C-alpha positions in Angstrom: 13.6 -13.9 18.5 13.5 -11.9 21.7 10.0 -10.9 22.9 6.6 -12.7 22.7 5.5 -10.3 19.9 5.5 -12.0 16.6 3.2 -10.8 13.8 3.1 -13.4 11.1 2.1 -13.4 7.4 -0.1 -16.5 7.5 -0.8 -16.3 3.7 2.9 -16.3 2.8 3.5 -20.0 3.3 0.3 -21.0 1.5 0.7 -18.7 -1.5 4.5 -19.0 -2.0 7.5 -21.4 -1.9 10.0 -19.7 0.4 13.5 -20.2 -1.1 15.6 -18.0 1.3 15.0 -16.0 4.5 16.6 -12.7 5.7 16.4 -10.7 8.8 16.0 -6.9 8.1 15.8 -3.9 10.3 13.2 -1.3 9.6 13.6 2.5 9.6 10.6 3.5 11.8 9.2 6.6 13.4 8.7 6.8 17.2 4.9 6.3 17.1 5.3 3.3 14.7 7.6 1.4 17.1 5.1 2.1 19.9 2.2 0.7 17.9 4.2 -2.4 16.9 5.0 -3.0 20.6 1.2 -2.9 21.2 0.8 -5.6 18.5 -1.1 -3.2 16.2 0.5 -4.1 12.9 -0.3 -6.3 9.9 2.0 -7.7 7.3 -0.5 -9.9 5.3 -0.8 -7.6 2.3 2.7 -6.2 2.4 5.4 -6.7 -0.2 9.0 -5.5 -0.8 10.3 -3.6 -3.7 13.5 -1.8 -4.7 13.3 2.0 -4.9 16.2 4.5 -5.1 18.9 1.9 -4.3 17.0 0.7 -1.2 14.6 -2.1 -0.4 11.3 -0.8 0.9 8.3 -2.6 2.4 5.1 -1.3 1.0 1.5 -1.7 2.1 2.5 -2.9 5.6 -0.2 -1.6 8.0 0.9 -0.1 11.4 -2.0 1.4 13.2 -1.7 5.0 14.4 -0.5 5.2 17.9 -3.4 5.8 20.3 -1.5 8.3 22.5 0.2 10.1 19.5 -0.5 13.8 18.9 -0.5 15.4 15.5 3.0 14.0 15.0 1.4 10.5 14.4 2.5 8.5 11.4 0.7 7.5 8.2 -0.5 3.9 8.7 0.5 2.4 5.2 3.6 4.5 4.3 6.7 2.9 2.6 9.4 1.9 5.0 13.1 1.4 4.3 14.5 -2.0 5.2 18.0 -2.1 6.6 20.2 -4.8 5.1 23.8 -5.1 4.3 25.0 -4.1 0.8 25.9 -7.7 0.1 22.3 -8.9 1.0 20.8 -6.0 -1.0 22.8 -6.9 -4.1 21.9 -10.6 -3.8 18.2 -9.9 -3.3 18.2 -7.4 -6.3 19.8 -10.0 -8.6 17.5 -12.8 -7.5 14.4 -10.6 -7.5 15.0 -9.9 -11.2 14.7 -13.6 -12.0 11.4 -14.7 -13.5 8.7 -15.4 -10.9 10.6 -14.5 -7.8 9.4 -11.9 -5.3 10.3 -10.6 -1.9 7.6 -10.9 0.8 7.5 -10.2 4.5 7.1 -13.3 6.6 6.9 -11.9 10.2 7.5 -8.8 12.2 9.0 -9.1 15.7 11.0 -7.2 18.3 14.6 -8.4 18.7 16.4 -9.0 22.0 17.9 -5.5 21.8 14.4 -3.9 21.4 14.6 -3.2 17.7 11.8 -4.1 15.3 12.9 -6.7 12.7 11.2 -7.9 9.6 11.8 -11.5 8.5 11.6 -11.4 4.7 11.6 -14.3 2.2 12.7 -14.7 -1.4 9.6 -16.5 -2.7 8.3 -18.1 -5.8 4.5 -18.2 -6.3 2.8 -21.5 -6.0 0.5 -22.9 -8.7 -3.1 -23.9 -7.9 -2.2 -27.6 -7.6 0.6 -26.8 -5.2 -1.9 -25.0 -2.9 -4.2 -28.0 -3.0 -1.2 -30.2 -2.1 -0.4 -27.9 0.9 -4.1 -28.2 2.0 -3.9 -32.0 1.7 -0.7 -32.2 3.8 -2.2 -30.0 6.5 -5.4 -32.1 6.6 -3.5 -35.4 6.8 -1.3 -34.0 9.6 -4.4 -33.0 11.6 -5.9 -36.4 11.0 -2.7 -38.2 12.2 -2.6 -36.0 15.4 -6.3 -36.8 16.1 -5.6 -40.5 15.7 -2.6 -40.3 18.0 -4.7 -38.5 20.7 -7.7 -40.9 20.4 
């Protein structure tokens, strides 16, 4: 990952088991990439879905660009994800399996200056799995405290 900008979906690892990860380009408008470079985007409530042979990210919030005129973008519009045909075919097949979903994990700017979305093929966690995750996190924090002290 190129630049310092990395907008993460913090809920994703708590709510889901991530099975596979993919890097996808995003088809953006000029004002959208400018807002992303300013760090004014949010992927927490976003999800991916197939529409018209393409994979789209929906409900991803990119704030309107502060210096944009009346050409400014809609903040929560559907955006096309750019993946290879092979990746799209694989994701479509896996996505149709019971309980699997495609969610955005993080949004970042690549070394070449393009906005990239890391997406994950995920399976929803059950309540006891979430409790287990919380226990692991708490025990890790306790161990770090013990080592420092």
